[in-house]
C-alpha positions in Angstrom: 11.2 10.9 -6.0 14.3 10.0 -4.3 15.2 6.7 -2.5 14.6 8.1 0.9 11.2 9.3 -0.2 10.2 6.0 -1.7 11.4 4.2 1.5 9.2 6.4 3.7 6.2 6.0 1.4 6.7 2.2 1.3 6.8 2.3 5.1 3.5 4.0 5.2 2.1 1.3 2.8 2.9 -1.2 5.2 1.6 0.9 8.3 -1.6 1.6 6.5 -2.6 -2.0 6.1 -4.8 -4.4 8.1 -3.0 -5.9 10.8 0.1 -3.8 10.7 2.1 -3.2 13.9 0.1 0.1 14.7 -3.3 -1.9 14.6 -6.4 -1.7 12.3 -7.8 1.5 13.9 -4.7 3.7 13.3 -3.4 1.7 10.3 -6.3 0.4 7.8 -8.9 2.8 9.2 -6.8 6.1 9.3 -3.4 5.8 7.5 -4.9 3.6 4.9 -7.6 6.0 3.7 -7.0 8.0 0.4 -7.1 11.5 1.9 -4.7 10.6 4.8 -2.4 8.8 2.4 -2.3 11.7 0.1 -1.5 14.0 2.9 1.2 11.7 4.0 2.7 11.4 0.4 2.2 15.3 -0.1 4.5 16.0 2.9 7.1 13.4 1.9 7.2 14.7 -1.6 6.6 18.3 -0.8 3.5 18.9 -2.6 0.6 18.7 -0.3 -1.8 20.8 -2.2 -1.6 18.6 -5.3 -1.5 15.4 -3.3 -4.6 16.4 -1.5 -6.5 17.0 -4.9 -5.3 13.8 -6.0 -6.4 12.0 -2.7 -9.8 13.6 -2.7 -10.4 12.0 -6.2 -9.4 8.5 -4.8 -11.5 9.1 -1.5 -14.5 9.9 -3.6 -14.0 6.9 -5.8 -13.4 4.5 -2.8 -15.9 6.1 -0.5 -18.1 3.1 -0.2 -15.2 0.4 0.0 -15.7 -1.7 2.8 -14.0 -5.0 3.9 -16.7 -7.3 5.3 -15.1 -10.2 6.9 -11.8 -9.2 5.7 -12.7 -9.8 2.1 -10.6 -7.3 0.2 -11.6 -6.7 -3.3 -9.1 -3.9 -3.9 -6.3 -2.6 -1.5 -7.1 0.8 -0.9 -3.9 1.7 1.1 -1.5 0.4 -1.8 -3.7 2.1 -4.3 -3.8 5.4 -2.5 0.1 5.6 -1.7 1.2 4.3 -5.0 -1.4 6.3 -7.0 -0.6 9.7 -5.5 3.2 9.1 -5.2 3.3 7.9 -8.9 1.3 10.8 -10.2 3.5 13.4 -8.3 6.7 11.6 -9.4 5.6 12.2 -13.1 4.2 15.7 -13.1 3.2 18.7 -11.2 0.6 19.6 -13.7 -2.9 19.3 -12.0 -4.7 17.8 -15.1 -2.0 15.5 -16.0 -1.5 14.3 -12.4 -5.6 13.8 -12.2 -5.1 11.3 -15.0 -2.1 9.5 -14.0 -3.2 9.0 -10.4 -5.7 6.3 -11.8 -3.2 4.5 -13.7 -0.9 4.1 -10.6 -3.8 3.5 -8.2 -4.9 0.6 -10.5 -1.4 -0.7 -10.4 -0.9 -0.3 -6.6 -4.4 -1.7 -5.9 -3.8 -4.9 -8.0 -0.4 -5.6 -6.5 -1.9 -5.0 -3.0 -4.6 -7.6 -3.6 -2.0 -10.0 -4.9 0.1 -9.4 -1.9 -3.1 -9.7 0.4 -3.8 -13.1 -0.9 -0.2 -14.3 -0.7 -0.1 -13.4 3.1 -3.2 -15.2 3.6 -1.5 -18.3 2.1 1.7 -17.9 4.1 0.0 -17.1 7.3 -1.6 -20.7 7.3 1.8 -22.1 8.4 2.0 -19.5 11.2 -1.5 -20.6 12.4 -0.5 -24.1 12.6 2.6 -23.2 14.7 0.3 -20.9 17.0 -2.4 -23.8 17.3 0.4 -26.4 18.3 1.5 -23.7 20.8 -2.0 -23.4 22.2 -2.3 -27.2 22.5 0.9 -27.3 24.3 0.2 -24.4 26.5 3.2 -22.5 25.3 2.3 -18.8 24.8 5.8 -17.9 23.6 5.3 -20.1 20.6 1.8 -18.6 20.0 3.1 -15.0 20.3 6.1 -15.6 18.1 4.0 -17.1 15.4 1.2 -14.4 15.6 3.2 -11.3 16.3 6.6 -11.8 15.1 6.0 -14.1 12.0 2.7 -12.4 11.0 4.2 -8.8 11.1 7.3 -10.1 9.2 5.2 -11.5 6.5 3.0 -8.4 6.3 5.9 -6.1 6.2 7.9 -8.0 3.6 4.8 -8.5 1.3 3.9 -4.7 1.7 7.1 -2.7 2.1 9.3 -4.7 -0.5 6.7 -4.6 -3.4 5.9 -1.0 -2.8 9.5 -0.1 -2.7 10.3 -1.8 -6.0 7.3 -0.1 -7.7 8.1 3.4 -6.3 11.8 3.1 -7.3 10.9 1.9 -10.6 8.7 5.0 -11.0 11.5 7.2 -9.6 14.0 5.7 -12.2 11.8 6.3 -15.1 10.5 9.6 -13.8 8.7 11.9 -16.3 11.1 11.2 -19.2 9.1 8.2 -19.8 6.2 8.0 -22.2 3.8 5.3 -20.6 1.9 4.9 -23.8 5.0 3.2 -25.3 4.6 0.3 -22.8 0.8 -0.4 -23.6 0.5 -3.5 -25.7 -1.2 -2.9 -29.2 -3.5 -6.0 -28.7 
């Protein structure tokens, strides 16, 4: 996986999130689904058949994943994009990729949840600015806080960590034995 591919995939990690610039319907409920994410990653990494096989596994595993009231137990979008891209970056062997997709999906999903919770915490400050704007009748202040500030936080907390993870995967590539990094405890 090259730098340009990692940037494109990271951009889709952001676009496939709740509250991204493309909205929840196109973002979270379409681009954020494992099968769609796998297709996008397959197009970017030029291996659509294997990507779709991996996406199907993730889609089946997360079929019942819902986010009632915004409660995200697992970040499906992060898990799907990072999982499929990580597996494809390491191998083109179907059986090995099927094993690796879970390793990278767990990594991506965990990072995604951490970033989701951090965005909730950071958005508190924006909510106070928007509330003050509402009390003053200043719609510009409300818009800046909600649209510009919220999108900036969302973009930074989704795009940047995804890019770091994908570039790290890209640098290590298939020459790394992942087992060496698992602690013995």
